[in-house]
All heavy atoms as a GROMACS GRO file, in nm:
protein
  631
    1MET      N    1  16.582  17.747   7.680
    1MET     CA    2  16.494  17.657   7.609
    1MET      C    3  16.490  17.689   7.460
    1MET      O    4  16.488  17.600   7.379
    1MET     CB    5  16.351  17.669   7.665
    1MET     CG    6  16.318  17.572   7.773
    1MET     SD    7  16.145  17.564   7.819
    1MET     CE    8  16.107  17.728   7.865
    2LEU      N    9  16.486  17.817   7.426
    2LEU     CA   10  16.467  17.854   7.286
    2LEU      C   11  16.593  17.832   7.204
    2LEU      O   12  16.589  17.776   7.095
    2LEU     CB   13  16.421  17.998   7.275
    2LEU     CG   14  16.284  18.030   7.331
    2LEU    CD1   15  16.258  18.178   7.323
    2LEU    CD2   16  16.177  17.952   7.258
    3THR      N   17  16.705  17.882   7.251
    3THR     CA   18  16.827  17.879   7.170
    3THR      C   19  16.893  17.743   7.169
    3THR      O   20  16.964  17.710   7.077
    3THR     CB   21  16.926  17.982   7.219
    3THR    OG1   22  16.957  17.957   7.358
    3THR    CG2   23  16.872  18.123   7.205
    4GLU      N   24  16.868  17.662   7.272
    4GLU     CA   25  16.934  17.530   7.281
    4GLU      C   26  16.841  17.414   7.250
    4GLU      O   27  16.876  17.300   7.270
    4GLU     CB   28  16.994  17.514   7.421
    4GLU     CG   29  17.100  17.620   7.450
    4GLU     CD   30  17.147  17.612   7.594
    4GLU    OE1   31  17.104  17.522   7.668
    4GLU    OE2   32  17.226  17.699   7.632
    5ARG      N   33  16.717  17.445   7.201
    5ARG     CA   34  16.620  17.343   7.164
    5ARG      C   35  16.596  17.243   7.276
    5ARG      O   36  16.610  17.121   7.258
    5ARG     CB   37  16.661  17.270   7.036
    5ARG     CG   38  16.667  17.361   6.917
    5ARG     CD   39  16.667  17.278   6.790
    5ARG     NE   40  16.675  17.363   6.675
    5ARG     CZ   41  16.571  17.423   6.618
    5ARG    NH1   42  16.453  17.405   6.668
    5ARG    NH2   43  16.585  17.499   6.513
    6GLN      N   44  16.560  17.294   7.391
    6GLN     CA   45  16.534  17.209   7.509
    6GLN      C   46  16.388  17.214   7.545
    6GLN      O   47  16.349  17.261   7.652
    6GLN     CB   48  16.621  17.251   7.625
    6GLN     CG   49  16.769  17.232   7.599
    6GLN     CD   50  16.855  17.277   7.715
    6GLN    OE1   51  16.805  17.346   7.805
    6GLN    NE2   52  16.982  17.241   7.713
    7GLY      N   53  16.302  17.169   7.455
    7GLY     CA   54  16.160  17.172   7.476
    7GLY      C   55  16.112  17.083   7.590
    7GLY      O   56  16.006  17.103   7.647
    8VAL      N   57  16.193  16.985   7.628
    8VAL     CA   58  16.154  16.896   7.737
    8VAL      C   59  16.151  16.967   7.869
    8VAL      O   60  16.091  16.919   7.965
    8VAL     CB   61  16.247  16.772   7.743
    8VAL    CG1   62  16.231  16.685   7.622
    8VAL    CG2   63  16.391  16.815   7.760
    9ARG      N   64  16.213  17.085   7.878
    9ARG     CA   65  16.209  17.166   8.002
    9ARG      C   66  16.082  17.248   8.018
    9ARG      O   67  16.059  17.309   8.119
    9ARG     CB   68  16.332  17.256   8.006
    9ARG     CG   69  16.461  17.181   8.021
    9ARG     CD   70  16.584  17.269   8.017
    9ARG     NE   71  16.569  17.385   8.100
    9ARG     CZ   72  16.643  17.496   8.089
    9ARG    NH1   73  16.735  17.502   7.997
    9ARG    NH2   74  16.624  17.598   8.168
   10LEU      N   75  15.996  17.252   7.913
   10LEU     CA   76  15.875  17.334   7.916
   10LEU      C   77  15.781  17.296   8.031
   10LEU      O   78  15.732  17.389   8.102
   10LEU     CB   79  15.802  17.326   7.783
   10LEU     CG   80  15.674  17.407   7.777
   10LEU    CD1   81  15.706  17.557   7.780
   10LEU    CD2   82  15.594  17.374   7.654
   11PRO      N   83  15.750  17.169   8.056
   11PRO     CA   84  15.658  17.137   8.168
   11PRO      C   85  15.710  17.189   8.302
   11PRO      O   86  15.632  17.238   8.384
   11PRO     CB   87  15.650  16.986   8.166
   11PRO     CG   88  15.680  16.950   8.024
   11PRO     CD   89  15.781  17.049   7.977
   12ASP      N   90  15.840  17.183   8.323
   12ASP     CA   91  15.897  17.235   8.449
   12ASP      C   92  15.877  17.386   8.458
   12ASP      O   93  15.845  17.440   8.564
   12ASP     CB   94  16.046  17.203   8.459
   12ASP     CG   95  16.071  17.054   8.466
   12ASP    OD1   96  15.981  16.981   8.512
   12ASP    OD2   97  16.179  17.010   8.423
   13TRP      N   98  15.894  17.456   8.345
   13TRP     CA   99  15.876  17.602   8.344
   13TRP      C  100  15.730  17.637   8.371
   13TRP      O  101  15.701  17.727   8.448
   13TRP     CB  102  15.922  17.660   8.210
   13TRP     CG  103  15.908  17.807   8.203
   13TRP    CD1  104  15.996  17.901   8.248
   13TRP    CD2  105  15.797  17.879   8.148
   13TRP    NE1  106  15.948  18.026   8.226
   13TRP    CE2  107  15.827  18.016   8.163
   13TRP    CE3  108  15.680  17.845   8.086
   13TRP    CZ2  109  15.741  18.116   8.119
   13TRP    CZ3  110  15.593  17.944   8.042
   13TRP    CH2  111  15.624  18.078   8.061
   14LEU      N  112  15.639  17.564   8.308
   14LEU     CA  113  15.498  17.589   8.329
   14LEU      C  114  15.458  17.566   8.476
   14LEU      O  115  15.378  17.638   8.533
   14LEU     CB  116  15.413  17.502   8.236
   14LEU     CG  117  15.420  17.538   8.088
   14LEU    CD1  118  15.345  17.434   8.006
   14LEU    CD2  119  15.367  17.676   8.063
   15ASP      N  120  15.513  17.461   8.538
   15ASP     CA  121  15.486  17.434   8.678
   15ASP      C  122  15.542  17.544   8.768
   15ASP      O  123  15.484  17.578   8.871
   15ASP     CB  124  15.542  17.298   8.721
   15ASP     CG  125  15.471  17.183   8.654
   15ASP    OD1  126  15.353  17.203   8.611
   15ASP    OD2  127  15.530  17.074   8.643
   16ALA      N  128  15.654  17.603   8.728
   16ALA     CA  129  15.714  17.711   8.806
   16ALA      C  130  15.635  17.842   8.793
   16ALA      O  131  15.640  17.927   8.881
   16ALA     CB  132  15.858  17.734   8.761
   17VAL      N  133  15.560  17.857   8.686
   17VAL     CA  134  15.481  17.978   8.664
   17VAL      C  135  15.359  17.983   8.756
   17VAL      O  136  15.318  18.089   8.798
   17VAL     CB  137  15.439  17.986   8.515
   17VAL    CG1  138  15.326  18.086   8.494
   17VAL    CG2  139  15.558  18.021   8.429
   18ARG      N  140  15.302  17.868   8.784
   18ARG     CA  141  15.176  17.864   8.861
   18ARG      C  142  15.184  17.935   8.997
   18ARG      O  143  15.094  18.010   9.030
   18ARG     CB  144  15.132  17.719   8.879
   18ARG     CG  145  15.078  17.662   8.751
   18ARG     CD  146  15.003  17.532   8.773
   18ARG     NE  147  14.957  17.478   8.645
   18ARG     CZ  148  15.022  17.383   8.579
   18ARG    NH1  149  15.129  17.329   8.628
   18ARG    NH2  150  14.976  17.344   8.464
   19PRO      N  151  15.287  17.916   9.078
   19PRO     CA  152  15.288  17.984   9.209
   19PRO      C  153  15.323  18.134   9.201
   19PRO      O  154  15.300  18.206   9.298
   19PRO     CB  155  15.394  17.910   9.290
   19PRO     CG  156  15.475  17.833   9.194
   19PRO     CD  157  15.394  17.817   9.070
   20ASP      N  158  15.372  18.182   9.087
   20ASP     CA  159  15.407  18.323   9.074
   20ASP      C  160  15.281  18.410   9.073
   20ASP      O  161  15.172  18.365   9.039
   20ASP     CB  162  15.485  18.349   8.947
   20ASP     CG  163  15.626  18.294   8.954
   20ASP    OD1  164  15.672  18.268   9.067
   20ASP    OD2  165  15.689  18.275   8.848
   21ASP      N  166  15.298  18.535   9.110
   21ASP     CA  167  15.187  18.629   9.114
   21ASP      C  168  15.186  18.713   8.986
   21ASP      O  169  15.193  18.836   8.989
   21ASP     CB  170  15.196  18.719   9.238
   21ASP     CG  171  15.072  18.805   9.256
   21ASP    OD1  172  14.965  18.763   9.209
   21ASP    OD2  173  15.084  18.913   9.315
   22LEU      N  174  15.176  18.645   8.872
   22LEU     CA  175  15.174  18.712   8.741
   22LEU      C  176  15.056  18.658   8.662
   22LEU      O  177  15.066  18.555   8.594
   22LEU     CB  178  15.305  18.688   8.666
   22LEU     CG  179  15.430  18.740   8.734
   22LEU    CD1  180  15.554  18.683   8.668
   22LEU    CD2  181  15.434  18.890   8.734
   23PRO      N  182  14.942  18.727   8.666
   23PRO     CA  183  14.821  18.674   8.600
   23PRO      C  184  14.837  18.655   8.450
   23PRO      O  185  14.779  18.563   8.391
   23PRO     CB  186  14.714  18.779   8.628
   23PRO     CG  187  14.770  18.871   8.728
   23PRO     CD  188  14.918  18.848   8.736
   24SER      N  189  14.916  18.738   8.384
   24SER     CA  190  14.932  18.724   8.238
   24SER      C  191  15.006  18.595   8.205
   24SER      O  192  14.975  18.528   8.106
   24SER     CB  193  15.004  18.845   8.180
   24SER     OG  194  15.130  18.861   8.242
   25LEU      N  195  15.102  18.556   8.288
   25LEU     CA  196  15.170  18.429   8.264
   25LEU      C  197  15.078  18.311   8.293
   25LEU      O  198  15.091  18.206   8.231
   25LEU     CB  199  15.297  18.419   8.350
   25LEU     CG  200  15.418  18.491   8.296
   25LEU    CD1  201  15.538  18.473   8.388
   25LEU    CD2  202  15.454  18.448   8.156
   26HIS      N  203  14.987  18.325   8.389
   26HIS     CA  204  14.892  18.218   8.419
   26HIS      C  205  14.803  18.195   8.296
   26HIS      O  206  14.775  18.081   8.260
   26HIS     CB  207  14.806  18.253   8.539
   26HIS     CG  208  14.882  18.257   8.667
   26HIS    ND1  209  14.828  18.303   8.784
   26HIS    CD2  210  15.009  18.221   8.698
   26HIS    CE1  211  14.916  18.295   8.881
   26HIS    NE2  212  15.029  18.246   8.829
   27THR      N  213  14.760  18.304   8.234
   27THR     CA  214  14.677  18.293   8.111
   27THR      C  215  14.753  18.227   8.000
   27THR      O  216  14.701  18.140   7.928
   27THR     CB  217  14.629  18.432   8.069
   27THR    OG1  218  14.563  18.495   8.178
   27THR    CG2  219  14.536  18.425   7.951
   28LEU      N  220  14.879  18.266   7.983
   28LEU     CA  221  14.964  18.206   7.880
   28LEU      C  222  14.981  18.058   7.905
   28LEU      O  223  14.966  17.974   7.814
   28LEU     CB  224  15.100  18.273   7.875
   28LEU     CG  225  15.204  18.210   7.784
   28LEU    CD1  226  15.167  18.236   7.639
   28LEU    CD2  227  15.342  18.263   7.812
   29ALA      N  228  15.013  18.020   8.027
   29ALA     CA  229  15.036  17.879   8.060
   29ALA      C  230  14.912  17.795   8.042
   29ALA      O  231  14.918  17.680   8.001
   29ALA     CB  232  15.087  17.868   8.204
   30ALA      N  233  14.794  17.852   8.069
   30ALA     CA  234  14.669  17.779   8.055
   30ALA      C  235  14.633  17.758   7.908
   30ALA      O  236  14.572  17.656   7.874
   30ALA     CB  237  14.557  17.853   8.125
   31GLY      N  238  14.674  17.847   7.820
   31GLY     CA  239  14.636  17.838   7.679
   31GLY      C  240  14.734  17.766   7.591
   31GLY      O  241  14.715  17.757   7.470
   32ILE      N  242  14.842  17.714   7.647
   32ILE     CA  243  14.944  17.650   7.566
   32ILE      C  244  14.907  17.506   7.535
   32ILE      O  245  14.865  17.431   7.623
   32ILE     CB  246  15.080  17.656   7.643
   32ILE    CG1  247  15.138  17.795   7.635
   32ILE    CG2  248  15.179  17.554   7.588
   32ILE    CD1  249  15.270  17.811   7.706
   33ASP      N  250  14.927  17.467   7.409
   33ASP     CA  251  14.917  17.328   7.369
   33ASP      C  252  15.055  17.268   7.389
   33ASP      O  253  15.148  17.291   7.313
   33ASP     CB  254  14.875  17.317   7.221
   33ASP     CG  255  14.863  17.175   7.173
   33ASP    OD1  256  14.873  17.083   7.257
   33ASP    OD2  257  14.840  17.156   7.054
   34ARG      N  258  15.070  17.196   7.498
   34ARG     CA  259  15.202  17.149   7.540
   34ARG      C  260  15.275  17.065   7.434
   34ARG      O  261  15.391  17.088   7.408
   34ARG     CB  262  15.192  17.067   7.668
   34ARG     CG  263  15.162  17.151   7.788
   34ARG     CD  264  15.156  17.063   7.911
   34ARG     NE  265  15.125  17.145   8.026
   34ARG     CZ  266  15.185  17.134   8.142
   34ARG    NH1  267  15.278  17.045   8.159
   34ARG    NH2  268  15.154  17.211   8.243
   35ASP      N  269  15.206  16.968   7.375
   35ASP     CA  270  15.271  16.879   7.278
   35ASP      C  271  15.324  16.956   7.158
   35ASP      O  272  15.436  16.934   7.114
   35ASP     CB  273  15.177  16.770   7.234
   35ASP     CG  274  15.140  16.676   7.347
   35ASP    OD1  275  15.219  16.663   7.442
   35ASP    OD2  276  15.030  16.616   7.342
   36ALA      N  277  15.243  17.048   7.106
   36ALA     CA  278  15.284  17.125   6.989
   36ALA      C  279  15.401  17.216   7.023
   36ALA      O  280  15.495  17.228   6.944
   36ALA     CB  281  15.166  17.207   6.936
   37LEU      N  282  15.396  17.278   7.138
   37LEU     CA  283  15.506  17.370   7.176
   37LEU      C  284  15.634  17.295   7.205
   37LEU      O  285  15.743  17.340   7.167
   37LEU     CB  286  15.462  17.456   7.295
   37LEU     CG  287  15.554  17.571   7.328
   37LEU    CD1  288  15.571  17.664   7.206
   37LEU    CD2  289  15.500  17.650   7.444
   38ILE      N  290  15.624  17.182   7.269
   38ILE     CA  291  15.743  17.101   7.295
   38ILE      C  292  15.807  17.057   7.164
   38ILE      O  293  15.928  17.063   7.146
   38ILE     CB  294  15.711  16.980   7.385
   38ILE    CG1  295  15.679  17.029   7.526
   38ILE    CG2  296  15.824  16.880   7.386
   38ILE    CD1  297  15.627  16.922   7.619
   39ALA      N  298  15.724  17.016   7.066
   39ALA     CA  299  15.777  16.979   6.936
   39ALA      C  300  15.842  17.097   6.866
   39ALA      O  301  15.947  17.084   6.807
   39ALA     CB  302  15.663  16.923   6.848
   40GLY      N  303  15.778  17.214   6.876
   40GLY     CA  304  15.836  17.335   6.815
   40GLY      C  305  15.968  17.377   6.878
   40GLY      O  306  16.054  17.430   6.810
   41LEU      N  307  15.982  17.354   7.005
   41LEU     CA  308  16.106  17.391   7.075
   41LEU      C  309  16.213  17.285   7.063
   41LEU      O  310  16.330  17.310   7.094
   41LEU     CB  311  16.076  17.416   7.223
   41LEU     CG  312  15.996  17.539   7.256
   41LEU    CD1  313  15.957  17.540   7.403
   41LEU    CD2  314  16.074  17.664   7.222
   42THR      N  315  16.178  17.164   7.017
   42THR     CA  316  16.272  17.053   7.014
   42THR      C  317  16.318  17.019   6.872
   42THR      O  318  16.437  16.998   6.851
   42THR     CB  319  16.209  16.931   7.080
   42THR    OG1  320  16.164  16.966   7.210
   42THR    CG2  321  16.310  16.819   7.093
   43LEU      N  322  16.225  17.013   6.780
   43LEU     CA  323  16.258  16.965   6.644
   43LEU      C  324  16.331  17.071   6.562
   43LEU      O  325  16.310  17.191   6.583
   43LEU     CB  326  16.129  16.923   6.573
   43LEU     CG  327  16.052  16.811   6.643
   43LEU    CD1  328  15.920  16.786   6.572
   43LEU    CD2  329  16.135  16.684   6.644
   44PRO      N  330  16.415  17.032   6.469
   44PRO     CA  331  16.495  17.127   6.391
   44PRO      C  332  16.420  17.194   6.277
   44PRO      O  333  16.471  17.286   6.216
   44PRO     CB  334  16.609  17.041   6.337
   44PRO     CG  335  16.551  16.905   6.326
   44PRO     CD  336  16.455  16.892   6.441
   45TRP      N  337  16.298  17.149   6.245
   45TRP     CA  338  16.227  17.205   6.129
   45TRP      C  339  16.155  17.333   6.166
   45TRP      O  340  16.109  17.352   6.278
   45TRP     CB  341  16.128  17.104   6.074
   45TRP     CG  342  16.193  16.977   6.035
   45TRP    CD1  343  16.277  16.959   5.930
   45TRP    CD2  344  16.183  16.852   6.103
   45TRP    NE1  345  16.320  16.827   5.927
   45TRP    CE2  346  16.263  16.760   6.033
   45TRP    CE3  347  16.113  16.809   6.213
   45TRP    CZ2  348  16.276  16.627   6.070
   45TRP    CZ3  349  16.126  16.676   6.250
   45TRP    CH2  350  16.205  16.588   6.178
   46ASN      N  351  16.141  17.423   6.067
   46ASN     CA  352  16.062  17.545   6.089
   46ASN      C  353  15.997  17.586   5.957
   46ASN      O  354  16.024  17.528   5.852
   46ASN     CB  355  16.149  17.659   6.144
   46ASN     CG  356  16.257  17.703   6.047
   46ASN    OD1  357  16.232  17.723   5.930
   46ASN    ND2  358  16.379  17.719   6.098
   47SER      N  359  15.913  17.686   5.964
   47SER     CA  360  15.840  17.731   5.846
   47SER      C  361  15.891  17.866   5.797
   47SER      O  362  15.818  17.944   5.738
   47SER     CB  363  15.689  17.742   5.878
   47SER     OG  364  15.670  17.833   5.984
   48GLY      N  365  16.019  17.893   5.817
   48GLY     CA  366  16.077  18.021   5.779
   48GLY      C  367  16.069  18.050   5.631
   48GLY      O  368  16.041  18.164   5.593
   49VAL      N  369  16.092  17.954   5.546
   49VAL     CA  370  16.088  17.976   5.402
   49VAL      C  371  15.947  18.013   5.358
   49VAL      O  372  15.927  18.106   5.280
   49VAL     CB  373  16.139  17.851   5.326
   49VAL    CG1  374  16.122  17.869   5.178
   49VAL    CG2  375  16.284  17.826   5.361
   50VAL      N  376  15.848  17.943   5.408
   50VAL     CA  377  15.708  17.969   5.372
   50VAL      C  378  15.670  18.109   5.421
   50VAL      O  379  15.606  18.186   5.348
   50VAL     CB  380  15.616  17.862   5.434
   50VAL    CG1  381  15.471  17.898   5.410
   50VAL    CG2  382  15.648  17.728   5.376
   51GLU      N  383  15.708  18.143   5.543
   51GLU     CA  384  15.677  18.277   5.596
   51GLU      C  385  15.740  18.386   5.513
   51GLU      O  386  15.682  18.493   5.494
   51GLU     CB  387  15.720  18.288   5.743
   51GLU     CG  388  15.641  18.200   5.838
   51GLU     CD  389  15.494  18.240   5.843
   51GLU    OE1  390  15.463  18.358   5.827
   51GLU    OE2  391  15.413  18.152   5.864
   52GLY      N  392  15.859  18.360   5.461
   52GLY     CA  393  15.925  18.460   5.373
   52GLY      C  394  15.845  18.484   5.247
   52GLY      O  395  15.831  18.597   5.202
   53HIS      N  396  15.794  18.376   5.186
   53HIS     CA  397  15.715  18.391   5.065
   53HIS      C  398  15.583  18.463   5.094
   53HIS      O  399  15.540  18.548   5.015
   53HIS     CB  400  15.688  18.254   5.001
   53HIS     CG  401  15.807  18.193   4.937
   53HIS    ND1  402  15.873  18.250   4.830
   53HIS    CD2  403  15.877  18.082   4.967
   53HIS    CE1  404  15.974  18.176   4.796
   53HIS    NE2  405  15.981  18.072   4.879
   54VAL      N  406  15.520  18.430   5.206
   54VAL     CA  407  15.396  18.495   5.243
   54VAL      C  408  15.420  18.646   5.264
   54VAL      O  409  15.342  18.729   5.220
   54VAL     CB  410  15.335  18.431   5.370
   54VAL    CG1  411  15.219  18.514   5.424
   54VAL    CG2  412  15.287  18.290   5.338
   55ASN      N  413  15.529  18.680   5.331
   55ASN     CA  414  15.565  18.819   5.353
   55ASN      C  415  15.587  18.893   5.223
   55ASN      O  416  15.542  19.008   5.206
   55ASN     CB  417  15.689  18.829   5.442
   55ASN     CG  418  15.715  18.967   5.489
   55ASN    OD1  419  15.627  19.049   5.506
   55ASN    ND2  420  15.842  18.997   5.513
   56ARG      N  421  15.651  18.828   5.127
   56ARG     CA  422  15.677  18.890   4.996
   56ARG      C  423  15.546  18.915   4.921
   56ARG      O  424  15.525  19.022   4.863
   56ARG     CB  425  15.769  18.797   4.915
   56ARG     CG  426  15.801  18.850   4.776
   56ARG     CD  427  15.898  18.758   4.705
   56ARG     NE  428  15.847  18.623   4.691
   56ARG     CZ  429  15.772  18.580   4.586
   56ARG    NH1  430  15.743  18.665   4.490
   56ARG    NH2  431  15.728  18.458   4.579
   57ILE      N  432  15.456  18.818   4.924
   57ILE     CA  433  15.328  18.833   4.855
   57ILE      C  434  15.244  18.945   4.920
   57ILE      O  435  15.182  19.026   4.850
   57ILE     CB  436  15.252  18.701   4.854
   57ILE    CG1  437  15.326  18.602   4.763
   57ILE    CG2  438  15.107  18.719   4.807
   57ILE    CD1  439  15.275  18.461   4.770
   58LYS      N  440  15.247  18.953   5.052
   58LYS     CA  441  15.173  19.058   5.121
   58LYS      C  442  15.229  19.197   5.087
   58LYS      O  443  15.154  19.293   5.071
   58LYS     CB  444  15.178  19.039   5.271
   58LYS     CG  445  15.088  18.928   5.319
   58LYS     CD  446  15.095  18.920   5.471
   58LYS     CE  447  15.002  18.815   5.526
   58LYS     NZ  448  15.005  18.811   5.673
   59MET      N  449  15.363  19.207   5.072
   59MET     CA  450  15.423  19.332   5.033
   59MET      C  451  15.378  19.374   4.893
   59MET      O  452  15.342  19.490   4.870
   59MET     CB  453  15.575  19.323   5.037
   59MET     CG  454  15.642  19.454   5.005
   59MET     SD  455  15.789  19.453   4.900
   59MET     CE  456  15.784  19.311   4.803
   60LEU      N  457  15.373  19.280   4.800
   60LEU     CA  458  15.326  19.309   4.665
   60LEU      C  459  15.179  19.354   4.666
   60LEU      O  460  15.140  19.445   4.595
   60LEU     CB  461  15.343  19.187   4.574
   60LEU     CG  462  15.485  19.149   4.539
   60LEU    CD1  463  15.488  19.013   4.473
   60LEU    CD2  464  15.548  19.254   4.452
   61LYS      N  465  15.099  19.289   4.748
   61LYS     CA  466  14.958  19.323   4.758
   61LYS      C  467  14.942  19.466   4.815
   61LYS      O  468  14.860  19.542   4.765
   61LYS     CB  469  14.888  19.221   4.850
   61LYS     CG  470  14.742  19.247   4.866
   61LYS     CD  471  14.680  19.143   4.958
   61LYS     CE  472  14.539  19.181   4.991
   61LYS     NZ  473  14.482  19.096   5.096
   62ARG      N  474  15.020  19.499   4.916
   62ARG     CA  475  15.010  19.634   4.974
   62ARG      C  476  15.054  19.741   4.876
   62ARG      O  477  15.002  19.852   4.878
   62ARG     CB  478  15.094  19.640   5.101
   62ARG     CG  479  15.035  19.567   5.216
   62ARG     CD  480  15.115  19.587   5.342
   62ARG     NE  481  15.070  19.494   5.444
   62ARG     CZ  482  15.141  19.392   5.492
   62ARG    NH1  483  15.263  19.372   5.447
   62ARG    NH2  484  15.093  19.313   5.583
   63GLN      N  485  15.149  19.712   4.789
   63GLN     CA  486  15.196  19.809   4.693
   63GLN      C  487  15.087  19.847   4.595
   63GLN      O  488  15.086  19.960   4.544
   63GLN     CB  489  15.319  19.756   4.618
   63GLN     CG  490  15.444  19.756   4.697
   63GLN     CD  491  15.559  19.695   4.620
   63GLN    OE1  492  15.542  19.626   4.518
   63GLN    NE2  493  15.680  19.718   4.669
   64THR      N  494  14.998  19.754   4.565
   64THR     CA  495  14.894  19.781   4.466
   64THR      C  496  14.756  19.803   4.530
   64THR      O  497  14.658  19.804   4.460
   64THR     CB  498  14.884  19.665   4.366
   64THR    OG1  499  14.849  19.546   4.438
   64THR    CG2  500  15.011  19.646   4.291
   65PHE      N  501  14.755  19.821   4.660
   65PHE     CA  502  14.625  19.833   4.731
   65PHE      C  503  14.541  19.950   4.677
   65PHE      O  504  14.588  20.062   4.669
   65PHE     CB  505  14.648  19.851   4.880
   65PHE     CG  506  14.522  19.853   4.959
   65PHE    CD1  507  14.451  19.737   4.981
   65PHE    CD2  508  14.470  19.973   5.007
   65PHE    CE1  509  14.332  19.738   5.054
   65PHE    CE2  510  14.352  19.974   5.079
   65PHE     CZ  511  14.282  19.858   5.103
   66GLY      N  512  14.419  19.921   4.637
   66GLY     CA  513  14.326  20.021   4.588
   66GLY      C  514  14.350  20.063   4.445
   66GLY      O  515  14.274  20.139   4.386
   67ARG      N  516  14.454  20.011   4.381
   67ARG     CA  517  14.483  20.052   4.244
   67ARG      C  518  14.474  19.940   4.142
   67ARG      O  519  14.459  19.959   4.026
   67ARG     CB  520  14.624  20.112   4.234
   67ARG     CG  521  14.638  20.241   4.310
   67ARG     CD  522  14.776  20.293   4.301
   67ARG     NE  523  14.861  20.210   4.390
   67ARG     CZ  524  14.991  20.212   4.388
   67ARG    NH1  525  15.058  20.289   4.304
   67ARG    NH2  526  15.062  20.139   4.472
   68ALA      N  527  14.486  19.815   4.190
   68ALA     CA  528  14.486  19.703   4.096
   68ALA      C  529  14.409  19.588   4.158
   68ALA      O  530  14.390  19.581   4.280
   68ALA     CB  531  14.626  19.660   4.066
   69GLY      N  532  14.369  19.496   4.076
   69GLY     CA  533  14.290  19.383   4.125
   69GLY      C  534  14.373  19.254   4.135
   69GLY      O  535  14.497  19.255   4.124
   70PHE      N  536  14.304  19.147   4.156
   70PHE     CA  537  14.367  19.017   4.176
   70PHE      C  538  14.441  18.968   4.051
   70PHE      O  539  14.544  18.902   4.063
   70PHE     CB  540  14.260  18.915   4.218
   70PHE     CG  541  14.316  18.781   4.252
   70PHE    CD1  542  14.396  18.761   4.363
   70PHE    CD2  543  14.289  18.673   4.170
   70PHE    CE1  544  14.449  18.639   4.393
   70PHE    CE2  545  14.342  18.550   4.199
   70PHE     CZ  546  14.421  18.531   4.311
   71ARG      N  547  14.390  19.002   3.934
   71ARG     CA  548  14.456  18.956   3.811
   71ARG      C  549  14.598  19.012   3.800
   71ARG      O  550  14.691  18.939   3.763
   71ARG     CB  551  14.373  18.999   3.690
   71ARG     CG  552  14.244  18.920   3.678
   71ARG     CD  553  14.154  18.969   3.567
   71ARG     NE  554  14.226  18.969   3.439
   71ARG     CZ  555  14.188  19.038   3.335
   71ARG    NH1  556  14.078  19.111   3.340
   71ARG    NH2  557  14.256  19.034   3.223
   72LEU      N  558  14.616  19.140   3.833
   72LEU     CA  559  14.751  19.197   3.829
   72LEU      C  560  14.841  19.136   3.936
   72LEU      O  561  14.959  19.107   3.910
   72LEU     CB  562  14.747  19.349   3.846
   72LEU     CG  563  14.883  19.420   3.844
   72LEU    CD1  564  14.952  19.396   3.708
   72LEU    CD2  565  14.865  19.566   3.870
   73LEU      N  566  14.787  19.111   4.053
   73LEU     CA  567  14.866  19.051   4.160
   73LEU      C  568  14.913  18.911   4.117
   73LEU      O  569  15.029  18.875   4.142
   73LEU     CB  570  14.784  19.043   4.290
   73LEU     CG  571  14.854  18.982   4.411
   73LEU    CD1  572  14.974  19.068   4.450
   73LEU    CD2  573  14.758  18.967   4.526
   74ARG      N  574  14.826  18.834   4.051
   74ARG     CA  575  14.866  18.702   4.006
   74ARG      C  576  14.979  18.708   3.906
   74ARG      O  577  15.063  18.620   3.897
   74ARG     CB  578  14.747  18.632   3.940
   74ARG     CG  579  14.651  18.573   4.042
   74ARG     CD  580  14.553  18.487   3.975
   74ARG     NE  581  14.619  18.373   3.913
   74ARG     CZ  582  14.556  18.269   3.863
   74ARG    NH1  583  14.425  18.264   3.868
   74ARG    NH2  584  14.622  18.172   3.807
   75LYS      N  585  14.985  18.816   3.826
   75LYS     CA  586  15.094  18.830   3.728
   75LYS      C  587  15.223  18.876   3.797
   75LYS      O  588  15.332  18.842   3.754
   75LYS     CB  589  15.054  18.928   3.621
   75LYS     CG  590  14.948  18.871   3.528
   75LYS     CD  591  14.910  18.968   3.422
   75LYS     CE  592  14.801  18.909   3.333
   75LYS     NZ  593  14.759  18.997   3.228
   76ARG      N  594  15.212  18.958   3.901
   76ARG     CA  595  15.331  19.015   3.967
   76ARG      C  596  15.401  18.914   4.057
   76ARG      O  597  15.523  18.923   4.072
   76ARG     CB  598  15.292  19.136   4.049
   76ARG     CG  599  15.259  19.255   3.965
   76ARG     CD  600  15.250  19.378   4.046
   76ARG     NE  601  15.381  19.412   4.099
   76ARG     CZ  602  15.404  19.501   4.194
   76ARG    NH1  603  15.304  19.569   4.245
   76ARG    NH2  604  15.526  19.527   4.235
   77VAL      N  605  15.328  18.821   4.119
   77VAL     CA  606  15.387  18.731   4.217
   77VAL      C  607  15.499  18.646   4.156
   77VAL      O  608  15.608  18.641   4.209
   77VAL     CB  609  15.279  18.641   4.286
   77VAL    CG1  610  15.342  18.528   4.363
   77VAL    CG2  611  15.195  18.727   4.378
   78PRO      N  612  15.479  18.579   4.043
   78PRO     CA  613  15.591  18.500   3.988
   78PRO      C  614  15.708  18.585   3.937
   78PRO      O  615  15.820  18.539   3.930
   78PRO     CB  616  15.529  18.421   3.871
   78PRO     CG  617  15.385  18.437   3.885
   78PRO     CD  618  15.358  18.557   3.968
   79LEU      N  619  15.679  18.710   3.898
   79LEU     CA  620  15.785  18.793   3.842
   79LEU      C  621  15.872  18.858   3.948
   79LEU      O  622  15.983  18.898   3.920
   79LEU     CB  623  15.722  18.901   3.754
   79LEU     CG  624  15.646  18.848   3.632
   79LEU    CD1  625  15.577  18.965   3.560
   79LEU    CD2  626  15.738  18.775   3.540
   80ALA      N  627  15.817  18.874   4.069
   80ALA     CA  628  15.892  18.943   4.176
   80ALA      C  629  15.996  18.855   4.237
   80ALA      O  630  15.993  18.737   4.237
   80ALA     CB  631  15.797  18.995   4.281
   0.00000   0.00000   0.00000
């Protein structure tokens, strides 16, 4: 399902989980928003670029933790 973008198979997988004796999978199956997950497994778009920028900003913030304030972080983000 993940590597071949076959999100339409998700409902079948969720139905197969119900009879199994795995309580953690039952909890996972109950908490899933089916439409959103099917779209995420089917559509070609992702948020990888945004996540990369967020990761970079968090790294800069951790480097200055306890030593500098928000003003310095605002100056470092565009320069990094």
